[in-house]
N, C-alpha and C positions, 0 to 999 in steps of 0.2 A: 338621505345620503349620509348626512353627519352622523345619524345615529348607526347607519350601517358600519361606517368606519370605526366606531368608537367598539362596536359589538366584535369586530374583525380583530381590533387592537386588543381587547380584553382576552379573546381567544389564543391569540399569538402571545401575550404575556405569560398565559397559565401555562403552554408549552414550554415556554423559554425557562420560567421558574422551575418546572419540573427537572430540565435538564442541567441547568446552570446554577441552583441554589441562590436564585436572586432573592435577595433582601429588602432592597428598596431602590428608588430610582431619583434621578435629579435632572435638572433642566439647566441648559446654558445657550445663550445667545451664538456662540462660535466656538471654534477651537482654542483659540486664545483665551476665553473665557474660562474654557473646560481646564486649561494648564494651569489657571491662576485661581482656579476655584470660586469664580464671580458667578455665581447663581441666578438662575431666574427663579421667580414664584411661579407654581404651576399655572396660576391664572393669566399669567403673563406670555405664556406660550402661544396662545391661539392666535391665528392670521400673521404669525411672523415665522421666517425660517428659523430654526434651533435644532439643537443636538438634545437628544434624550439618552441619558447614560443609565445602565444598570448595574450594580453594586452587589457582590454577595456577602457573606456573613463576617468576611474578613476586611470589607469595606474596600474591595479591590473591584475595579472597574471590569465587567465581563463583557459587556455589549455596549455598542455605541450605535445610535441609529440618527442619521441626518435627515430631517424633517424639512420638506417645501413649504411654501405659504399655503397650499391647498392642504398640507396635512398629510401628503402622501410621501412614503419612506424613500429617499433617492439612494442611499447607500447604507450598508450595514458594516459595523467592524466588531468581530469575536475577538477576545482575548484569553490566552490561558496562561496560568502560571504554574512554578514549581518551587517550592521551599520559599513561597512570598515574592518570587522574582518573575516577572513577564519572560516567559520563554518564546510565544510566538502570537501572530495575530493573522486572522482572517479576514479579508476584505471582501463582501458579498454585494452583488448588485442588486438593483430594485426587485428582481425575482428570486432573490436568495441564493443564487448560484454564486460560488467562489470566483473572482477575477485575479485574486493575489493574496498571497501569503508571506508574512514576514516573520523570520525567525531572529532572536537575539542571542549574541555571544558569540566568541570566537572559535568555539569547538563545534560550528556548523561545517559539516563535510565538506560540502561544495566550496566555502571559503577557504578552508584548511587546504584543499587542492589548487585552488587559485593561487594563493599568497606562495606556494611552492615556485611557480614559474613567474613570478613577479621579480623584477630587477632587484636585487639584494641591498642597493642602494637606496631604495624606497623607505623612506622613513615615516611611516604611520603608526598610530597608537590604535591596535585592534581589539583591545579588551571592551568588551560590550557594545561591539560593531554589530550591524544589522544584515541579514541576507533577505532580499526581497523576491520571491519567485512571482512571475506574473505569467497569466495565461491569456491565450488568444480566444477568438470567438468559438473555436473548434474545442476548447477546453484543454488545449495541448501547452506544454510549457513553450512559452514565447521567449522570456527572457529572465534572467537571473542578475540580481544587482547588488552589489556590495558596498555599504556606506559605513564610514566610521562612526563612532559614537557622537563626534560634532555633527553629523549630518552631511557629510562630504562624501560624495561617491568615488571609490578610487578604482572600480573594476565593474565590467559586466560581461555575461556571457549570453550569446544571441544563438538561437536555434532557428532551422530552416527545416520546411517540408516540402515534398512533392506533390503533385496533383492528386495522390492517393492518400496522401495523409502520413507517409512515411518520413521518419527523420533522415534528412540526407546531408546535414553538416551543422557544426557548431563554429563560432568564432568568438574567441576570448580577448577581450581589448582592455588594456590598462587606461583608466580615466585619472584627470580630465583631457588627456593628450592624445585619447583614442587610438593608441598605438596597439597594432595585434600581437599578440603575445603566443598565442598558441590556435590552431585551425584543426579541426576534426573532418575527415570525410566520411560519410557511410555510403555503401550500395548494397542493396537486397536483391536477390534472385528469389523472386516469390515462387517458382516451380521447384527450385531443388533447395529452397531454405537456406541456402548459404549467404552469410554476411560478410563483409567486408569493411574494416576500420582502418583509416589512413591517419596519422597523426604527423603535423607540420610545425615547425618551430617560428619563431618571429622571423626569420630569413626565411621562410617559405620552403624549407629543406625538409623532406620526410624523415623522421625521426624513430617512427615505428609503423608496423603493418601486421595486422591480425586478421585471419581468415576465421569464421566460426561457421561450423555445419553441424546440422543435427544427422547423429547416427541412425542406422535402421534400428527398428523397435526391437528386433531380436537381440541385438549386441548389449542392449542396456541392462539384460537379466545375467546375472552370474550363474545363475541355475536356470532350469528351464522355465519358460514362461507360464502363467497360470494355466491349469488344465481344462478349466471349464469356461474361460471368459469371463467368471465371475470377478470383479475387481475385489472383493473380499479375500480371495484366493490368493493376492499379491502379499497379504500379510503372513502368510506360510513361509515366503521364500525370504521375506525379511527376518522373521522370527528363526528361521533357520539358518541364516548367516549369522545372526548375532550368537546363536548356539555355538556352532561347529566354530569361529573364531574366538570363543569365549570372550566377546567385547564386554568392557565394564560400561554400565549404564549409569549415571551420576545422579539416579534417583532411585527411590524404593519401587519397585515394580514385581507382580507376580505374572509370569506367563505359563497358563494351563498347558500342560502337554501329556497326551498317552502316546504308547508306542505305535498304535495303528489308528488308520480311519475307522469310523463306525457305518455301516451299511445297513439300514432298517428296509425289510421287505414289505410287499402290500400285504402280506400274510400274517404280519405282526413279527416275525423272527428276526433276530438280529446278528449280524456277522462283523467279526474284526477282521479288517481286511488291509491289504497295502495296496492303495487305488493306483492303478498304471495309466489309464485314459478313460476320457467319458466322451463318447460319440453320440450322435444323433440317435442311433437304434441301440447300440450297445455301451456297455461298461466294461472295461478291461481291470482286471486285479487277482490279486494272489491272496490266500487266506493267512491268517498270522501263524507262523512257525511251521510253514508249508511250501514247499516248492512247486513250481508250475503255474501257469498263467490260466485263469479262468475268465469266461465271458457269460454277462448277465443281460438280458434284454432290458431296456429302460422302462419298459410297461411293467416289470415285476419288482421295481425298486420304487420305495415311497420317499426316501430321503437318505443322504449320504452327508455325515458330519465328520471333518478332517479331525486330525489329531490334535489340532488347536482349537477345536470347538467351533469351527466356522460351518456355516452350512454351505456345501457347494453343490449341492444338488437337490431339487431341481434349480 
């Protein structure tokens, strides 16, 4: 059994090394020893609970594993850095599924919104603060907790779900007094797709109400929907919109375009056409520089290429 565990560990280590630029590892008896950098010898870690820490080439800890007395991984912690500063941690359970994520810094969006509704008389130092996202057993967001750099929690957001797993509410609470400063109530109509959002302040007064509904598919297109049902044909609509409005694209791009669609017949002939409609039995079109509408059986057509170079038939 011990040989099997060792083999599995080295397989895992190889995978981690490939993904995280692992350069070396160290062992510690507990979290306090890790923070103080009081290390264990590799031979001292057996048959005792300990922490093994993996480092990258910059000597930054990128993975921490808590090991029990049987040598099993109890939990894992993955760390990410930007400009040599930690920006987030992932806490993984014993089956490598995340159960929480920690972000560092006062520019985290949820914490910024939370502080907007805090009592302005609150005097906390938010630089270097932490935002912890905690998941429930269904891998849904269960709670967001905000901590100062000193480790004190100054607020939290709790999420509530119904029996279908749909979000039905949020409660924003200031800590440690646990006073409610915001509430959100959500309702969803599965049949119509309509969603309602109500916001309440600390006095339980409704301060906003929003209704979201999904428009009919036909109203989403400013020009007619794709002619053939081919999803690639939607590109034509977008490109035509860009050209007709002379929209400025903030990067270099070449959009190929001819004046007409190309129809290739089964006998090898090619026609430059303006495509009108593609049906199950026939294709309606007009020839280049000619008036009038023509019809061609689909059995005589080998392929149709749009003026943007897209295959739209078959």
